[in-house]
Every structure is written in structure tokens, then in C-alpha cells.
C-alpha positions in Angstrom: -24.0 264.3 77.5 -24.0 265.5 73.5 -23.3 267.7 71.4 -27.4 269.0 70.5 -27.0 268.8 74.9 -27.2 271.7 77.2 -26.1 271.2 81.0 -27.9 273.6 83.8 -27.8 274.5 87.2 -26.6 272.2 90.3 -28.8 272.7 92.4 -28.0 270.5 96.5 -31.2 271.8 98.4 -35.1 271.0 97.3 -35.3 275.5 97.0 -33.0 275.9 94.8 -34.2 272.5 92.8 -37.5 274.6 92.6 -36.0 278.4 91.4 -33.8 276.0 89.5 -36.8 274.8 87.8 -38.7 277.8 87.0 -35.0 279.3 86.1 -33.9 276.4 83.5 -37.0 275.1 82.2 -35.1 271.9 81.5 -36.8 268.9 79.7 -35.1 266.0 81.6 -34.1 266.6 85.2 -31.1 264.8 87.5 -32.1 264.2 91.2 -30.1 262.7 93.6 -32.0 260.8 96.1 -29.4 262.5 98.7 -32.2 265.3 98.4 -35.4 263.1 99.9 -38.8 261.6 98.2 -40.1 265.8 98.6 -37.9 266.1 95.3 -39.8 263.7 93.7 -43.2 265.2 94.4 -42.7 268.2 94.6 -41.3 268.4 91.0 -44.7 266.7 89.9 -47.1 269.6 92.1 -45.1 272.5 90.2 -47.3 271.2 87.5 -44.4 271.9 84.4 -43.8 268.4 82.2 -40.4 267.3 82.7 -38.8 264.3 83.0 -36.9 263.1 85.9 -33.9 260.7 86.0 -33.4 259.6 89.7 -30.1 259.2 90.5 -30.3 255.9 93.4 -34.7 255.2 94.5 -36.4 258.4 94.4 -40.5 256.8 94.3 -42.0 258.3 91.0 -38.7 259.0 89.0 -39.0 258.4 85.4 -35.8 256.1 85.2 -33.8 255.2 88.4 -30.0 254.8 87.7 -27.6 253.5 90.8 -24.0 255.4 88.5 -23.2 258.2 87.2 -22.8 256.2 84.4 -25.6 255.4 83.6 -27.6 258.7 83.4 -26.3 259.3 79.7 -28.0 255.8 78.8 -31.4 256.3 80.6 -31.7 260.2 79.4 -31.7 259.0 75.9 -34.0 256.1 76.5 -36.7 258.9 76.8 -38.5 260.2 73.8 -37.1 263.7 72.7 -39.3 266.6 73.6 -42.3 267.4 71.9 -43.1 264.5 70.3 -44.1 263.1 67.0 -45.0 265.7 64.5 -48.6 265.3 63.5 -50.8 266.1 60.7 
């Protein structure tokens, strides 16, 4: 993705996804629509601030893409973690 990105995880079930969210504490999560509509809702219920990009249609995701090649653009469209610094 880029020199300042770290790609971790690779969950194939909702259980693995929730476990990996707790383990890796990512800023952005890419969720395949094949995991079902409960994926987004389940992640939101974890109470973590994470931006969600869905590959396919998943209501509640912050961004949706239809092709793998569009993921990078969707992620780059989010503000950087932490937001602007204010004094």
C-alpha cells in the first residue's frame, strides 16, 4: 500500500476478525462483504475507533469499493489517525 502502512491480519470469519481487531488495534479495516452484514455492526459494538472499508456492499461502512484496486484510494480518502493538532 505504501511505505508508512503496515498490513496485518487476514480474518476469514467474524470471530477471527474481532480477535484480530483487539490484537492489532488497526486504524482502518477492510471487510469483505462475504463476511455478512453483522461484520460492520459487530466491529462498531467493540467500541474502537476504526474506519471501515467494505469490499462489496455492507451498510454502515465508512467507504465501499467494488474492486480490490479501489481499496487504496478509499483508504487514502480518510483523514489521518489522530486528526489535526490543535494548540
